[in-house]
N, C-alpha and C positions, 0 to 999 in steps of 0.2 A: 699501351693501348692493344699493340698486336699481342703481348703476352696474356690478356684479358681473355681474347678471342680464342687463343689455344687453349687456355683452361676452361673455357666456358664449353667448346668443342667437346673436351675429353668428358667434362661433366654429363653433357647432355647425350653422348654416346652410351652411357649406363643405362639410359631409358629404352624402354621398346620402341622399335623403330619409327611407328606413327607419332608417337610421344616425343620422342627427340627431334623429328623435323620440323612441329610444331613450336617447340622450344628454341630451337635453332632460329625460326623465322623471325620470333619474339627481337631476337639479338639484331638479326638482318633489317629491321624495321624501327629499331630504337627503342623497342619495349623491355629492356632488360628485366626490370623489376617485374613485368608479367610474366616473363619467361622462369624468372627465380621461382615464381609461386607454381608454374607448372612441373618444374625439375623437382621441388622438394615434394610436391604431390605426388608426380609420379613415381618417385624413389620410394616413398612411404606406401602408398597405395599398391605398389606392387612388389612391396617387401624386397627390394634390391639392397643386398647387404653391400654396405660401404664401411671403409676404414675410418679410425678417428680423424686422420689426415685428412680424408676427405669432406668428413664433416668439417671439419675446421675451416678448411677451403671456402667451402660453401658460405660458410659464417663471414669469413672474410669478404669474398664478394659482396653479400648483403651489407655488409658495414659500409664498403666504399660506396655502394648506391645508395646510401643512406636508408635502407631497408632492414636493418638488424633486427628490431623489436618483432616485427611481423612472422618471419620464419623461425624464428630462433627455437620456439617450442615445437616446432613442427621437424625442423632439422636432427632435435634431441631424440626423438622420436623413430628417426629412420634405422632400419634393423642395423644392425654392427655385422661386422665381417667375423668377428672373433679373432681376428688377429692381433696382435702387440703392434700398436703402432706409435709412431715417433712423437706424436704430439696429440693434446687431449684439449676438449672444450673443459673450462672448470665450471662446476656448478657451484651455486646458481649463476648465471650468465649476468643477469642485471640487478643482483641486489646488492645494494650499495653498504658498503662499509659502515658500521654504527659510528654516529656522533661526529665531530668536528664540523669545520667550516673551511672554505676556502677551496682549494683544489683536493682531488680525492682521485687515487688510483685504484681501478676497478680490476682486478685480476681476471684475464679472459682465455687464455689459450696458453698451456704449460708445455714444456718440452720434457720428454720423459727421459732424455739420455743426459742431459745436463742441468735440468731442474729450473732454468730460466723461464722467465714468465711474460709473455706479451700483454702488456695491461693498455687500459683504456683511460686517459686522463680527463676527468671531468671537472666540472665547478658545481660546488654544493650550492644550490639556489636558494633565496631567502624563504621558500615555502618549505626547506627541508630536502626536497628532493635532487636529483641530479640533472644537469643539462642533458638535453637529449643526445646531441651529437658530441662525441669526444672532441677535445680540441688538440690532442696529440696522444701520439701511442708511445709507449715507454717499455722496454726490455729491462725487466729487473732481474738483481742477483739471486741466487737459490739460497745464498749464504744468509744477507742481511736484509733483502728486499730492496736494497739500494738501486738507483737507476743507473743501468750500464749503458745505455743507448737509447737516445729519443727521437721520435720522428715526428713531422708534422701532420697537421690534420688531413691532408689530402694524400698521405703517404702509408695507409693500411698496406698496401699489398708489400710495399718496400720493407715495412716493419715485419711482416710475416715472413717474406723471404730470407730477413737477419736471421730471424727465429729458428728458421730450417737450417740454416748455413752455418749456426756458431759451432755445431759440433763437427762440421764437416761436408759431408755427402747430402745436399739437399734432396728431398724425395717430391715428387710430383703425387698430384690424386689419380 
């Protein structure tokens, strides 16, 4: 939880002072989802340049709070900083692979250095769509897509940290 607070404070510090204060207050009163909306809107509205790693970190926070679908398109519209980043969100973020039944791995965040991918494991439901929430997070191999490591449904932060650490130096937002 302490790490989430530190990440959150680094992210809201990207906003103009008044908006950063408002978003930080959301965390203080337990309204992280509202703060997430303020953060993404502020970054977009003020055209604050962010790295792909920061974009991915925001997506991971949103996922951890059960809010992935709401901010995903807005996170993608945030202005990039033009720098080559370590990781990138994979397009399209919520497009399920065609066909199949049962478990489905949906590629989500790719590492540009090693080629490994953080994927969300969903269940294909009877209606054909995917379960709303991922039931685990999986790091897959760049060679054959095989599962390298799996994390529980409440471990999205650990899965993302592992992806950043696979090649050595983890980077922050």
